[in-house]
NULUMVEX-376238 format. One record per residue (C-alpha): residue number from 1; residue in three letters; x, y, z. Coordinates in Angstrom, 3 decimals, decimal comma, always signed. Layout:
N
<site><nr>NUM</nr><rest>Ala</rest><east>X</east><north>Y</north><up>Z</up></site>
...
END
This chain:
262
<site><nr>1</nr><rest>Met</rest><east>-15,976</east><north>-0,975</north><up>-2,157</up></site>
<site><nr>2</nr><rest>Thr</rest><east>-15,775</east><north>+2,859</north><up>-2,650</up></site>
<site><nr>3</nr><rest>Glu</rest><east>-19,522</east><north>+3,238</north><up>-2,327</up></site>
<site><nr>4</nr><rest>Arg</rest><east>-19,393</east><north>+1,641</north><up>+1,266</up></site>
<site><nr>5</nr><rest>Met</rest><east>-17,416</east><north>+4,593</north><up>+2,224</up></site>
<site><nr>6</nr><rest>Val</rest><east>-20,223</east><north>+6,989</north><up>+1,562</up></site>
<site><nr>7</nr><rest>Pro</rest><east>-21,906</east><north>+8,129</north><up>+4,713</up></site>
<site><nr>8</nr><rest>Ala</rest><east>-25,455</east><north>+6,967</north><up>+5,183</up></site>
<site><nr>9</nr><rest>Gly</rest><east>-27,907</east><north>+9,710</north><up>+4,075</up></site>
<site><nr>10</nr><rest>Phe</rest><east>-25,370</east><north>+11,396</north><up>+1,711</up></site>
<site><nr>11</nr><rest>His</rest><east>-26,817</east><north>+12,256</north><up>-1,677</up></site>
<site><nr>12</nr><rest>Gly</rest><east>-24,703</east><north>+13,380</north><up>-4,785</up></site>
<site><nr>13</nr><rest>Asn</rest><east>-21,328</east><north>+12,432</north><up>-5,902</up></site>
<site><nr>14</nr><rest>Tyr</rest><east>-19,331</east><north>+11,711</north><up>-2,755</up></site>
<site><nr>15</nr><rest>Trp</rest><east>-15,852</east><north>+12,185</north><up>-5,059</up></site>
<site><nr>16</nr><rest>Gly</rest><east>-17,418</east><north>+15,484</north><up>-6,465</up></site>
<site><nr>17</nr><rest>Pro</rest><east>-16,213</east><north>+18,858</north><up>-5,976</up></site>
<site><nr>18</nr><rest>Ala</rest><east>-18,896</east><north>+19,798</north><up>-3,352</up></site>
<site><nr>19</nr><rest>Ala</rest><east>-17,916</east><north>+16,693</north><up>-1,141</up></site>
<site><nr>20</nr><rest>Thr</rest><east>-14,014</east><north>+17,264</north><up>-1,774</up></site>
<site><nr>21</nr><rest>Glu</rest><east>-14,448</east><north>+20,744</north><up>-0,320</up></site>
<site><nr>22</nr><rest>Ala</rest><east>-16,569</east><north>+19,511</north><up>+2,548</up></site>
<site><nr>23</nr><rest>Arg</rest><east>-13,901</east><north>+16,861</north><up>+3,784</up></site>
<site><nr>24</nr><rest>Lys</rest><east>-11,360</east><north>+19,841</north><up>+3,694</up></site>
<site><nr>25</nr><rest>Asp</rest><east>-13,263</east><north>+22,080</north><up>+5,749</up></site>
<site><nr>26</nr><rest>Gly</rest><east>-14,565</east><north>+19,124</north><up>+8,000</up></site>
<site><nr>27</nr><rest>Arg</rest><east>-18,290</east><north>+19,059</north><up>+7,011</up></site>
<site><nr>28</nr><rest>Leu</rest><east>-17,541</east><north>+15,534</north><up>+5,855</up></site>
<site><nr>29</nr><rest>Pro</rest><east>-15,431</east><north>+13,046</north><up>+7,659</up></site>
<site><nr>30</nr><rest>Lys</rest><east>-11,682</east><north>+12,852</north><up>+6,108</up></site>
<site><nr>31</nr><rest>Ile</rest><east>-10,798</east><north>+9,539</north><up>+4,380</up></site>
<site><nr>32</nr><rest>Thr</rest><east>-9,296</east><north>+7,223</north><up>+6,972</up></site>
<site><nr>33</nr><rest>Leu</rest><east>-6,633</east><north>+4,829</north><up>+5,365</up></site>
<site><nr>34</nr><rest>Thr</rest><east>-6,454</east><north>+1,091</north><up>+6,422</up></site>
<site><nr>35</nr><rest>Pro</rest><east>-2,817</east><north>-0,033</north><up>+6,647</up></site>
<site><nr>36</nr><rest>Gln</rest><east>-3,414</east><north>-1,866</north><up>+3,194</up></site>
<site><nr>37</nr><rest>Met</rest><east>-4,563</east><north>+1,573</north><up>+1,782</up></site>
<site><nr>38</nr><rest>Gln</rest><east>-1,502</east><north>+3,199</north><up>+3,330</up></site>
<site><nr>39</nr><rest>Arg</rest><east>+0,643</east><north>+0,957</north><up>+1,474</up></site>
<site><nr>40</nr><rest>Trp</rest><east>-0,947</east><north>+1,724</north><up>-1,799</up></site>
<site><nr>41</nr><rest>Asp</rest><east>-0,636</east><north>+5,415</north><up>-0,932</up></site>
<site><nr>42</nr><rest>Glu</rest><east>+3,058</east><north>+5,095</north><up>-0,328</up></site>
<site><nr>43</nr><rest>Trp</rest><east>+3,453</east><north>+3,360</north><up>-3,723</up></site>
<site><nr>44</nr><rest>Gly</rest><east>+1,602</east><north>+5,689</north><up>-5,716</up></site>
<site><nr>45</nr><rest>Arg</rest><east>+3,303</east><north>+8,739</north><up>-4,276</up></site>
<site><nr>46</nr><rest>Lys</rest><east>+6,670</east><north>+6,811</north><up>-5,184</up></site>
<site><nr>47</nr><rest>Asn</rest><east>+5,718</east><north>+5,461</north><up>-8,837</up></site>
<site><nr>48</nr><rest>Leu</rest><east>+2,494</east><north>+7,393</north><up>-10,317</up></site>
<site><nr>49</nr><rest>Arg</rest><east>+3,013</east><north>+11,092</north><up>-12,222</up></site>
<site><nr>50</nr><rest>Ser</rest><east>+0,522</east><north>+13,439</north><up>-13,604</up></site>
<site><nr>51</nr><rest>Gly</rest><east>-0,667</east><north>+12,095</north><up>-17,001</up></site>
<site><nr>52</nr><rest>Asp</rest><east>-0,140</east><north>+8,551</north><up>-16,209</up></site>
<site><nr>53</nr><rest>Ile</rest><east>-3,158</east><north>+6,315</north><up>-17,220</up></site>
<site><nr>54</nr><rest>Val</rest><east>-4,066</east><north>+3,631</north><up>-14,558</up></site>
<site><nr>55</nr><rest>Phe</rest><east>-6,145</east><north>+0,397</north><up>-15,615</up></site>
<site><nr>56</nr><rest>Arg</rest><east>-7,961</east><north>-1,829</north><up>-13,680</up></site>
<site><nr>57</nr><rest>Leu</rest><east>-10,638</east><north>-4,619</north><up>-13,557</up></site>
<site><nr>58</nr><rest>Gly</rest><east>-13,682</east><north>-3,285</north><up>-12,305</up></site>
<site><nr>59</nr><rest>Asp</rest><east>-16,889</east><north>-4,998</north><up>-10,969</up></site>
<site><nr>60</nr><rest>Ala</rest><east>-19,654</east><north>-2,654</north><up>-11,932</up></site>
<site><nr>61</nr><rest>Arg</rest><east>-22,981</east><north>-4,733</north><up>-12,425</up></site>
<site><nr>62</nr><rest>Val</rest><east>-26,548</east><north>-4,115</north><up>-13,912</up></site>
<site><nr>63</nr><rest>Ala</rest><east>-29,819</east><north>-5,767</north><up>-13,638</up></site>
<site><nr>64</nr><rest>Lys</rest><east>-30,125</east><north>-5,183</north><up>-9,796</up></site>
<site><nr>65</nr><rest>Gly</rest><east>-26,392</east><north>-6,725</north><up>-9,383</up></site>
<site><nr>66</nr><rest>Trp</rest><east>-27,058</east><north>-9,813</north><up>-11,341</up></site>
<site><nr>67</nr><rest>Phe</rest><east>-24,970</east><north>-8,951</north><up>-14,474</up></site>
<site><nr>68</nr><rest>Pro</rest><east>-21,414</east><north>-8,076</north><up>-14,192</up></site>
<site><nr>69</nr><rest>Met</rest><east>-20,980</east><north>-5,515</north><up>-16,882</up></site>
<site><nr>70</nr><rest>Ser</rest><east>-17,355</east><north>-4,814</north><up>-16,137</up></site>
<site><nr>71</nr><rest>Arg</rest><east>-16,284</east><north>-8,246</north><up>-16,311</up></site>
<site><nr>72</nr><rest>Phe</rest><east>-18,409</east><north>-9,133</north><up>-19,327</up></site>
<site><nr>73</nr><rest>Leu</rest><east>-16,755</east><north>-6,288</north><up>-21,419</up></site>
<site><nr>74</nr><rest>Ala</rest><east>-13,378</east><north>-7,118</north><up>-20,371</up></site>
<site><nr>75</nr><rest>Asn</rest><east>-13,840</east><north>-10,717</north><up>-21,486</up></site>
<site><nr>76</nr><rest>Ala</rest><east>-15,701</east><north>-10,043</north><up>-24,530</up></site>
<site><nr>77</nr><rest>Ser</rest><east>-13,064</east><north>-7,307</north><up>-25,858</up></site>
<site><nr>78</nr><rest>Asn</rest><east>-10,189</east><north>-9,810</north><up>-24,727</up></site>
<site><nr>79</nr><rest>Ser</rest><east>-8,905</east><north>-7,319</north><up>-22,100</up></site>
<site><nr>80</nr><rest>Lys</rest><east>-7,512</east><north>-7,814</north><up>-18,641</up></site>
<site><nr>81</nr><rest>Phe</rest><east>-9,037</east><north>-4,353</north><up>-17,788</up></site>
<site><nr>82</nr><rest>Ser</rest><east>-12,608</east><north>-2,926</north><up>-17,985</up></site>
<site><nr>83</nr><rest>His</rest><east>-11,545</east><north>+0,455</north><up>-16,443</up></site>
<site><nr>84</nr><rest>Thr</rest><east>-9,172</east><north>+3,372</north><up>-16,748</up></site>
<site><nr>85</nr><rest>Gly</rest><east>-8,439</east><north>+6,665</north><up>-15,026</up></site>
<site><nr>86</nr><rest>Val</rest><east>-5,998</east><north>+9,884</north><up>-15,420</up></site>
<site><nr>87</nr><rest>Val</rest><east>-3,638</east><north>+10,512</north><up>-12,597</up></site>
<site><nr>88</nr><rest>Ser</rest><east>-3,045</east><north>+14,098</north><up>-11,474</up></site>
<site><nr>89</nr><rest>Val</rest><east>-0,583</east><north>+14,643</north><up>-8,828</up></site>
<site><nr>90</nr><rest>Glu</rest><east>-1,558</east><north>+17,258</north><up>-6,497</up></site>
<site><nr>91</nr><rest>Asp</rest><east>+0,383</east><north>+18,545</north><up>-3,395</up></site>
<site><nr>92</nr><rest>Gly</rest><east>+2,496</east><north>+15,160</north><up>-3,604</up></site>
<site><nr>93</nr><rest>Glu</rest><east>-0,439</east><north>+12,966</north><up>-3,467</up></site>
<site><nr>94</nr><rest>Pro</rest><east>-1,739</east><north>+11,028</north><up>-6,665</up></site>
<site><nr>95</nr><rest>Phe</rest><east>-5,330</east><north>+11,334</north><up>-7,477</up></site>
<site><nr>96</nr><rest>Val</rest><east>-7,291</east><north>+9,426</north><up>-10,321</up></site>
<site><nr>97</nr><rest>Tyr</rest><east>-9,973</east><north>+11,263</north><up>-12,245</up></site>
<site><nr>98</nr><rest>Asp</rest><east>-12,638</east><north>+8,852</north><up>-13,691</up></site>
<site><nr>99</nr><rest>Thr</rest><east>-16,284</east><north>+8,590</north><up>-13,745</up></site>
<site><nr>100</nr><rest>Thr</rest><east>-18,693</east><north>+6,730</north><up>-11,361</up></site>
<site><nr>101</nr><rest>Arg</rest><east>-22,380</east><north>+6,109</north><up>-11,770</up></site>
<site><nr>102</nr><rest>Thr</rest><east>-23,072</east><north>+9,749</north><up>-10,723</up></site>
<site><nr>103</nr><rest>Ser</rest><east>-20,623</east><north>+11,810</north><up>-12,501</up></site>
<site><nr>104</nr><rest>Val</rest><east>-16,920</east><north>+12,538</north><up>-12,882</up></site>
<site><nr>105</nr><rest>Ala</rest><east>-14,956</east><north>+11,571</north><up>-9,789</up></site>
<site><nr>106</nr><rest>Arg</rest><east>-11,713</east><north>+12,577</north><up>-7,900</up></site>
<site><nr>107</nr><rest>Gln</rest><east>-10,470</east><north>+9,769</north><up>-5,688</up></site>
<site><nr>108</nr><rest>Pro</rest><east>-6,964</east><north>+9,362</north><up>-4,084</up></site>
<site><nr>109</nr><rest>Phe</rest><east>-5,310</east><north>+6,583</north><up>-5,701</up></site>
<site><nr>110</nr><rest>Cys</rest><east>-5,383</east><north>+4,307</north><up>-2,766</up></site>
<site><nr>111</nr><rest>Val</rest><east>-9,215</east><north>+4,766</north><up>-2,729</up></site>
<site><nr>112</nr><rest>Trp</rest><east>-9,482</east><north>+4,260</north><up>-6,407</up></site>
<site><nr>113</nr><rest>Ile</rest><east>-7,622</east><north>+1,160</north><up>-6,114</up></site>
<site><nr>114</nr><rest>Leu</rest><east>-10,101</east><north>-0,527</north><up>-3,831</up></site>
<site><nr>115</nr><rest>Asp</rest><east>-12,605</east><north>-1,121</north><up>-6,675</up></site>
<site><nr>116</nr><rest>Asn</rest><east>-9,973</east><north>-3,455</north><up>-8,522</up></site>
<site><nr>117</nr><rest>Val</rest><east>-11,045</east><north>-7,029</north><up>-8,540</up></site>
<site><nr>118</nr><rest>Gly</rest><east>-8,191</east><north>-8,300</north><up>-11,097</up></site>
<site><nr>119</nr><rest>His</rest><east>-5,415</east><north>-6,976</north><up>-12,922</up></site>
<site><nr>120</nr><rest>Phe</rest><east>-3,691</east><north>-3,568</north><up>-12,463</up></site>
<site><nr>121</nr><rest>Gly</rest><east>-1,383</east><north>-1,808</north><up>-14,847</up></site>
<site><nr>122</nr><rest>Val</rest><east>-0,062</east><north>+1,845</north><up>-15,532</up></site>
<site><nr>123</nr><rest>Lys</rest><east>+0,980</east><north>+3,403</north><up>-18,993</up></site>
<site><nr>124</nr><rest>Arg</rest><east>+2,462</east><north>+6,796</north><up>-19,536</up></site>
<site><nr>125</nr><rest>Leu</rest><east>+3,270</east><north>+8,898</north><up>-22,382</up></site>
<site><nr>126</nr><rest>Lys</rest><east>+6,530</east><north>+8,599</north><up>-24,137</up></site>
<site><nr>127</nr><rest>Pro</rest><east>+9,178</east><north>+11,230</north><up>-23,334</up></site>
<site><nr>128</nr><rest>Glu</rest><east>+8,289</east><north>+13,106</north><up>-26,794</up></site>
<site><nr>129</nr><rest>Tyr</rest><east>+4,762</east><north>+13,757</north><up>-25,944</up></site>
<site><nr>130</nr><rest>Arg</rest><east>+4,996</east><north>+14,703</north><up>-22,399</up></site>
<site><nr>131</nr><rest>Ser</rest><east>+4,848</east><north>+18,158</north><up>-22,966</up></site>
<site><nr>132</nr><rest>Gln</rest><east>+1,212</east><north>+17,883</north><up>-23,625</up></site>
<site><nr>133</nr><rest>Ile</rest><east>+0,546</east><north>+16,406</north><up>-19,945</up></site>
<site><nr>134</nr><rest>Pro</rest><east>-0,824</east><north>+19,818</north><up>-18,654</up></site>
<site><nr>135</nr><rest>Gln</rest><east>-3,484</east><north>+19,910</north><up>-21,332</up></site>
<site><nr>136</nr><rest>Val</rest><east>-4,587</east><north>+16,541</north><up>-20,261</up></site>
<site><nr>137</nr><rest>Val</rest><east>-4,780</east><north>+17,270</north><up>-16,765</up></site>
<site><nr>138</nr><rest>Asp</rest><east>-6,637</east><north>+20,548</north><up>-17,539</up></site>
<site><nr>139</nr><rest>Tyr</rest><east>-9,245</east><north>+18,749</north><up>-19,358</up></site>
<site><nr>140</nr><rest>Val</rest><east>-9,769</east><north>+16,311</north><up>-16,431</up></site>
<site><nr>141</nr><rest>His</rest><east>-9,948</east><north>+18,987</north><up>-13,905</up></site>
<site><nr>142</nr><rest>Asp</rest><east>-12,647</east><north>+20,927</north><up>-16,258</up></site>
<site><nr>143</nr><rest>Val</rest><east>-14,881</east><north>+18,090</north><up>-16,783</up></site>
<site><nr>144</nr><rest>Phe</rest><east>-14,516</east><north>+17,211</north><up>-12,896</up></site>
<site><nr>145</nr><rest>Glu</rest><east>-15,630</east><north>+20,798</north><up>-12,003</up></site>
<site><nr>146</nr><rest>Lys</rest><east>-18,630</east><north>+20,915</north><up>-14,465</up></site>
<site><nr>147</nr><rest>Gln</rest><east>-19,603</east><north>+17,434</north><up>-13,242</up></site>
<site><nr>148</nr><rest>Val</rest><east>-20,282</east><north>+16,055</north><up>-16,593</up></site>
<site><nr>149</nr><rest>Pro</rest><east>-22,921</east><north>+13,047</north><up>-16,094</up></site>
<site><nr>150</nr><rest>Phe</rest><east>-22,006</east><north>+9,186</north><up>-16,386</up></site>
<site><nr>151</nr><rest>Asp</rest><east>-22,684</east><north>+8,159</north><up>-20,058</up></site>
<site><nr>152</nr><rest>Tyr</rest><east>-24,849</east><north>+5,165</north><up>-19,769</up></site>
<site><nr>153</nr><rest>Glu</rest><east>-25,597</east><north>+4,871</north><up>-23,657</up></site>
<site><nr>154</nr><rest>Leu</rest><east>-21,796</east><north>+4,876</north><up>-24,258</up></site>
<site><nr>155</nr><rest>Gly</rest><east>-22,038</east><north>+7,635</north><up>-26,969</up></site>
<site><nr>156</nr><rest>Leu</rest><east>-19,364</east><north>+9,523</north><up>-28,666</up></site>
<site><nr>157</nr><rest>Asp</rest><east>-20,395</east><north>+13,098</north><up>-28,141</up></site>
<site><nr>158</nr><rest>Asp</rest><east>-19,167</east><north>+15,230</north><up>-25,051</up></site>
<site><nr>159</nr><rest>Lys</rest><east>-22,574</east><north>+15,613</north><up>-23,412</up></site>
<site><nr>160</nr><rest>Ala</rest><east>-21,663</east><north>+12,462</north><up>-20,788</up></site>
<site><nr>161</nr><rest>Leu</rest><east>-18,801</east><north>+10,558</north><up>-20,381</up></site>
<site><nr>162</nr><rest>Tyr</rest><east>-17,838</east><north>+6,912</north><up>-19,400</up></site>
<site><nr>163</nr><rest>Cys</rest><east>-14,258</east><north>+6,297</north><up>-17,932</up></site>
<site><nr>164</nr><rest>Ile</rest><east>-12,721</east><north>+5,075</north><up>-20,996</up></site>
<site><nr>165</nr><rest>Glu</rest><east>-14,161</east><north>+7,880</north><up>-23,171</up></site>
<site><nr>166</nr><rest>Leu</rest><east>-13,204</east><north>+10,569</north><up>-20,440</up></site>
<site><nr>167</nr><rest>Thr</rest><east>-9,121</east><north>+8,983</north><up>-20,696</up></site>
<site><nr>168</nr><rest>Glu</rest><east>-9,490</east><north>+8,995</north><up>-24,345</up></site>
<site><nr>169</nr><rest>Lys</rest><east>-10,855</east><north>+12,635</north><up>-24,688</up></site>
<site><nr>170</nr><rest>Ala</rest><east>-8,302</east><north>+13,954</north><up>-22,125</up></site>
<site><nr>171</nr><rest>Phe</rest><east>-5,456</east><north>+13,195</north><up>-24,306</up></site>
<site><nr>172</nr><rest>Arg</rest><east>-7,257</east><north>+14,134</north><up>-27,587</up></site>
<site><nr>173</nr><rest>His</rest><east>-7,916</east><north>+17,420</north><up>-25,887</up></site>
<site><nr>174</nr><rest>Ala</rest><east>-3,926</east><north>+17,704</north><up>-25,809</up></site>
<site><nr>175</nr><rest>Gly</rest><east>-3,725</east><north>+16,459</north><up>-29,362</up></site>
<site><nr>176</nr><rest>Leu</rest><east>-3,062</east><north>+13,078</north><up>-28,965</up></site>
<site><nr>177</nr><rest>Lys</rest><east>-5,121</east><north>+10,424</north><up>-30,191</up></site>
<site><nr>178</nr><rest>Leu</rest><east>-4,644</east><north>+7,047</north><up>-28,139</up></site>
<site><nr>179</nr><rest>Ser</rest><east>-7,024</east><north>+4,747</north><up>-29,934</up></site>
<site><nr>180</nr><rest>Asp</rest><east>-10,121</east><north>+4,225</north><up>-32,179</up></site>
<site><nr>181</nr><rest>Pro</rest><east>-13,537</east><north>+3,080</north><up>-30,842</up></site>
<site><nr>182</nr><rest>Ile</rest><east>-14,551</east><north>-0,241</north><up>-31,747</up></site>
<site><nr>183</nr><rest>Arg</rest><east>-17,979</east><north>-1,554</north><up>-32,691</up></site>
<site><nr>184</nr><rest>Leu</rest><east>-19,580</east><north>-3,664</north><up>-29,919</up></site>
<site><nr>185</nr><rest>Gly</rest><east>-20,255</east><north>-6,409</north><up>-32,325</up></site>
<site><nr>186</nr><rest>Asp</rest><east>-16,541</east><north>-6,343</north><up>-33,442</up></site>
<site><nr>187</nr><rest>Met</rest><east>-14,824</east><north>-7,109</north><up>-29,881</up></site>
<site><nr>188</nr><rest>Glu</rest><east>-12,417</east><north>-9,556</north><up>-30,299</up></site>
<site><nr>189</nr><rest>Arg</rest><east>-14,316</east><north>-12,397</north><up>-28,319</up></site>
<site><nr>190</nr><rest>Ala</rest><east>-18,004</east><north>-11,098</north><up>-29,059</up></site>
<site><nr>191</nr><rest>Ala</rest><east>-18,856</east><north>-14,086</north><up>-30,845</up></site>
<site><nr>192</nr><rest>Glu</rest><east>-18,183</east><north>-16,079</north><up>-27,700</up></site>
<site><nr>193</nr><rest>Phe</rest><east>-21,008</east><north>-14,295</north><up>-25,904</up></site>
<site><nr>194</nr><rest>Pro</rest><east>-23,980</east><north>-14,597</north><up>-28,223</up></site>
<site><nr>195</nr><rest>Val</rest><east>-26,665</east><north>-14,823</north><up>-25,361</up></site>
<site><nr>196</nr><rest>Gln</rest><east>-25,301</east><north>-11,998</north><up>-23,268</up></site>
<site><nr>197</nr><rest>Met</rest><east>-24,603</east><north>-9,700</north><up>-26,332</up></site>
<site><nr>198</nr><rest>Ile</rest><east>-28,483</east><north>-10,225</north><up>-27,629</up></site>
<site><nr>199</nr><rest>Gly</rest><east>-29,440</east><north>-9,608</north><up>-23,881</up></site>
<site><nr>200</nr><rest>Ile</rest><east>-27,675</east><north>-6,624</north><up>-23,519</up></site>
<site><nr>201</nr><rest>Ala</rest><east>-28,990</east><north>-4,978</north><up>-26,592</up></site>
<site><nr>202</nr><rest>Gln</rest><east>-32,545</east><north>-5,953</north><up>-25,851</up></site>
<site><nr>203</nr><rest>Ala</rest><east>-32,416</east><north>-4,783</north><up>-22,223</up></site>
<site><nr>204</nr><rest>Ser</rest><east>-31,100</east><north>-1,472</north><up>-23,227</up></site>
<site><nr>205</nr><rest>Gln</rest><east>-34,377</east><north>-0,879</north><up>-25,476</up></site>
<site><nr>206</nr><rest>Phe</rest><east>-36,156</east><north>-0,673</north><up>-21,978</up></site>
<site><nr>207</nr><rest>Ala</rest><east>-33,383</east><north>+1,125</north><up>-20,084</up></site>
<site><nr>208</nr><rest>Leu</rest><east>-31,730</east><north>+4,000</north><up>-22,328</up></site>
<site><nr>209</nr><rest>Lys</rest><east>-33,097</east><north>+6,445</north><up>-24,680</up></site>
<site><nr>210</nr><rest>Ser</rest><east>-30,606</east><north>+5,247</north><up>-27,209</up></site>
<site><nr>211</nr><rest>Pro</rest><east>-30,385</east><north>+1,478</north><up>-27,113</up></site>
<site><nr>212</nr><rest>Leu</rest><east>-26,793</east><north>-0,316</north><up>-27,569</up></site>
<site><nr>213</nr><rest>Thr</rest><east>-26,539</east><north>-2,194</north><up>-30,860</up></site>
<site><nr>214</nr><rest>Phe</rest><east>-23,825</east><north>-4,112</north><up>-32,226</up></site>
<site><nr>215</nr><rest>Glu</rest><east>-23,165</east><north>-1,130</north><up>-34,449</up></site>
<site><nr>216</nr><rest>Gln</rest><east>-22,464</east><north>+0,963</north><up>-31,391</up></site>
<site><nr>217</nr><rest>Glu</rest><east>-18,763</east><north>+2,309</north><up>-31,498</up></site>
<site><nr>218</nr><rest>Val</rest><east>-17,085</east><north>+2,292</north><up>-27,836</up></site>
<site><nr>219</nr><rest>Phe</rest><east>-13,734</east><north>+3,037</north><up>-26,534</up></site>
<site><nr>220</nr><rest>Phe</rest><east>-11,862</east><north>+0,215</north><up>-24,513</up></site>
<site><nr>221</nr><rest>Pro</rest><east>-9,002</east><north>-0,369</north><up>-22,276</up></site>
<site><nr>222</nr><rest>Gly</rest><east>-7,934</east><north>-2,951</north><up>-24,627</up></site>
<site><nr>223</nr><rest>Asn</rest><east>-4,938</east><north>-4,981</north><up>-25,217</up></site>
<site><nr>224</nr><rest>Glu</rest><east>-1,747</east><north>-5,072</north><up>-27,211</up></site>
<site><nr>225</nr><rest>Arg</rest><east>-3,741</east><north>-4,938</north><up>-30,404</up></site>
<site><nr>226</nr><rest>His</rest><east>-6,517</east><north>-2,510</north><up>-29,755</up></site>
<site><nr>227</nr><rest>Gly</rest><east>-7,825</east><north>-0,078</north><up>-27,330</up></site>
<site><nr>228</nr><rest>Ile</rest><east>-5,918</east><north>+2,712</north><up>-25,239</up></site>
<site><nr>229</nr><rest>Trp</rest><east>-3,293</east><north>-0,035</north><up>-24,017</up></site>
<site><nr>230</nr><rest>Ser</rest><east>-2,252</east><north>-0,592</north><up>-27,643</up></site>
<site><nr>231</nr><rest>Ser</rest><east>-1,319</east><north>+3,014</north><up>-28,042</up></site>
<site><nr>232</nr><rest>Asp</rest><east>+2,150</east><north>+3,649</north><up>-29,639</up></site>
<site><nr>233</nr><rest>Lys</rest><east>+2,260</east><north>+6,825</north><up>-27,633</up></site>
<site><nr>234</nr><rest>Leu</rest><east>+2,527</east><north>+5,116</north><up>-24,308</up></site>
<site><nr>235</nr><rest>Gln</rest><east>+4,805</east><north>+2,869</north><up>-22,476</up></site>
<site><nr>236</nr><rest>Val</rest><east>+4,389</east><north>+0,384</north><up>-19,919</up></site>
<site><nr>237</nr><rest>Val</rest><east>+5,201</east><north>+1,435</north><up>-16,256</up></site>
<site><nr>238</nr><rest>Val</rest><east>+3,313</east><north>-1,452</north><up>-14,516</up></site>
<site><nr>239</nr><rest>Pro</rest><east>+2,545</east><north>-4,227</north><up>-17,093</up></site>
<site><nr>240</nr><rest>Pro</rest><east>-0,991</east><north>-6,090</north><up>-16,276</up></site>
<site><nr>241</nr><rest>Thr</rest><east>-0,319</east><north>-7,537</north><up>-12,704</up></site>
<site><nr>242</nr><rest>Phe</rest><east>-2,915</east><north>-9,485</north><up>-10,604</up></site>
<site><nr>243</nr><rest>Thr</rest><east>-3,420</east><north>-7,310</north><up>-7,843</up></site>
<site><nr>244</nr><rest>Pro</rest><east>-6,919</east><north>-7,149</north><up>-6,780</up></site>
<site><nr>245</nr><rest>Gly</rest><east>-7,963</east><north>-4,724</north><up>-4,185</up></site>
<site><nr>246</nr><rest>Tyr</rest><east>-9,458</east><north>-4,650</north><up>-0,539</up></site>
<site><nr>247</nr><rest>Pro</rest><east>-9,799</east><north>-7,017</north><up>+1,284</up></site>
<site><nr>248</nr><rest>Phe</rest><east>-7,382</east><north>-9,002</north><up>-0,396</up></site>
<site><nr>249</nr><rest>Met</rest><east>-4,405</east><north>-6,694</north><up>-0,904</up></site>
<site><nr>250</nr><rest>Ala</rest><east>-2,699</east><north>-8,337</north><up>+2,233</up></site>
<site><nr>251</nr><rest>Asp</rest><east>-2,555</east><north>-11,634</north><up>+0,485</up></site>
<site><nr>252</nr><rest>His</rest><east>-1,531</east><north>-10,328</north><up>-3,010</up></site>
<site><nr>253</nr><rest>Gly</rest><east>+0,318</east><north>-7,161</north><up>-2,177</up></site>
<site><nr>254</nr><rest>Leu</rest><east>+1,431</east><north>-4,455</north><up>-4,240</up></site>
<site><nr>255</nr><rest>Pro</rest><east>+3,250</east><north>-4,552</north><up>-7,701</up></site>
<site><nr>256</nr><rest>Gln</rest><east>+7,032</east><north>-4,819</north><up>-7,302</up></site>
<site><nr>257</nr><rest>Asp</rest><east>+8,687</east><north>-1,603</north><up>-7,122</up></site>
<site><nr>258</nr><rest>Val</rest><east>+9,095</east><north>-0,302</north><up>-10,758</up></site>
<site><nr>259</nr><rest>Ala</rest><east>+11,538</east><north>+2,272</north><up>-11,866</up></site>
<site><nr>260</nr><rest>Ser</rest><east>+9,899</east><north>+5,365</north><up>-13,224</up></site>
<site><nr>261</nr><rest>Ala</rest><east>+9,755</east><north>+5,016</north><up>-16,990</up></site>
<site><nr>262</nr><rest>Asn</rest><east>+11,976</east><north>+7,417</north><up>-18,905</up></site>
END
């Protein structure tokens, strides 16, 4: 959905630094909020804080849109989520820093949530770790300004980043390891998808310089047992809640108001 917001003929990262500045000075149109987006904006301003991690189920696809990669990875890893982002509240407005297929993105929360097609959740550092939040935010601001490219090869180095990797490394930059990477072959439900697992490995040989293997270690949003969601340094602000985004927000609405976690 957020890609449909990009004006015809625009090239580059519509959620990158140059486009952000262009919206501020009028060279690009400002983001127009629908009534549903306005509701999410109000909810985010009320409930989100800098350093929060937002989780969603995305619908990223490969093979010309035929294969739903996000849903597959969520299912194979036994997670309700495929995607994470880090919140930074700026002038009272919550922005989410994550990655798109172009590079690191900065999206208003009410825009970011549009790409949710299933469960949504929020976690926050426990009080004893919150002094590290400025360092977390500094990291996402830095990789945004540098426009670190998207990591299609899901590598663990810093040359490129995928969304969960960006989140994990932002907190590690602040001295807080949230989770360990997991081998693709060790995903909790990987054995239930043998055809898809083999197909991805084989297809990646033609698409990537470093093809994916079952031994590839990857960071995951996870569940109560693994991944970022399982971190003992985090507490729940919003549990996994089925709130798919536009155009279904009018039907499913927002999560119930939540008291800010202490």
